[in-house]
C-alpha positions, 0 to 999 in steps of 0.5 A: 372165186372159190369152188366148194362142194354143196355140203361145204357151202351149206350154209352159204346156200342157205343164206343166199337162197333167202335173197329176193332174186333167189328161187326154190331151185336155188335152196339146198334142198332142191340142190341135194335132190339134184345132186342125188340124180348122179352129178355132183353139185359145186358151188362157185363162191364169189364176193357177194354172190354164189352160182351152183354148177353141175358139170357134164361132158357133151362129147369132147367138151365139159360144160358146166350147167346151171341147171342141169338138163332134164331135171324139171328145174326152171332156173339156176345161175348166179345169185348175187347180193349186187348188180354186177352179174357180168363180172362174176360171169366173166370170172366164172368162164375164166376159172371154171371154163365153159358154162350154160345157165338159165337165169330167172326173169328180171335178171339182166346180163349182156354177157357172152351169147344169149337167147330169151324164152318165155314163161307166164307170169300172173301178178297179184296186184288186184285188191283181193282174190275176189277181184282177181277172179274178175280178170280170169278168163270166162271159160276158166272162171266157168270151170271153177264154179262148175267143179266147185258146185259139183263137190271138188275140193282141195286138200293139202297132204305131204305124207309118203302115201300122198307123194306116192298117189302124186307119183303115179298121177305124174306117171300116168300123165306123162305116159302120153308123151315122150318124157318120163318123170324122174325118180320118185325119191327126187320128188320126195326129197324136194316136196318134204324138204321144202315143206319142213321150211314151208316153202311149197304147196302139194295140192289134190283135187278130190271127188267123193274121196278120190283124187282126180288132180294134183299139183306142187307150187314151190315158193320163194320170197313173194314168188310162187311157181307152178312146178308139176301137176297131173290129172285123171283122164276120162269122164272125171276130167270133166270136173275141171280139177286143174282149174279148181287147183289153180283158183285155190292157189291164187286165193292162197297167194293173196292171202299170204301176201305173194306178188306174183305167180311164175307158171314156168314155160310158155312153149306149147300153145294149148298150155300157154292159152290155159296159163295166160287165162288166169290174168298172166302176161308173157315175160322173158327169161334168159339162157346164157351160154359162155360163148358164141361157139357153145351156142353154135354147138348146141344148135348143131347138135339139136339139129340131129335130134339128140343135142345139147340144146334140145336136151337143155330145153327138156329142163323146162316145161 
């Protein structure tokens, strides 16, 4: 195993990010944006695999995070050209020390100490988008039909002005919670970087010229991800912008040959029910700790309200 900087490994990152099991979070653009938040990205290079790592000290212990917590990055971990994940994880622990990683759904390992968490995946396995519409929850179908009848439309825009609007809506949406959005430049780097490679959709719901909702959907291979979204509050919320945006991305996915839609997270009941309503099912993904003692330390820290585990989990909605 060899450790390289992100820039040194750029060509490798570009190569491995094209593999079917890779995610948009493994792309050079995403890793570069993460690095801009203040922690250097290292790339562990194995035979037939790579793994992005961000090293942080938690008390006296240095931990390699993949992804680092609180960065709106759902998955990272090893991307491999073969199925031998366990031996690479063992090598990583031996040569790089403690680590924590979040592996995408479908990545199997029995290494170290792990725990499962849940997301919601909608499969695009109907004959057409119109047939898929029939399996969507009745209330969601009503909201889509009403919004379209009332004149809500969807637009794409990747300009600086559009990203400013998107960021302001995120700020307003998050203001009701304890979570603050990351710096605007982080979102801009990702959105404009992935847009240049045709790997993201940034959608805006409009009503009479006013933006009433927005959402970003990075994609890789045959999978789309629901990354971030926001909508206006008050009377215009009754126009159901979120529903129209979801239906638009599902139609687009069918038109462009995508196979599944990972909606990233199922931990909050109301959000989980909304996501399940689009024809999805609960699916497991895996959090891996390099040792049982690290997992126990995470649990101990979380009990005092500011621990490792709670911070790790802030990275996923």
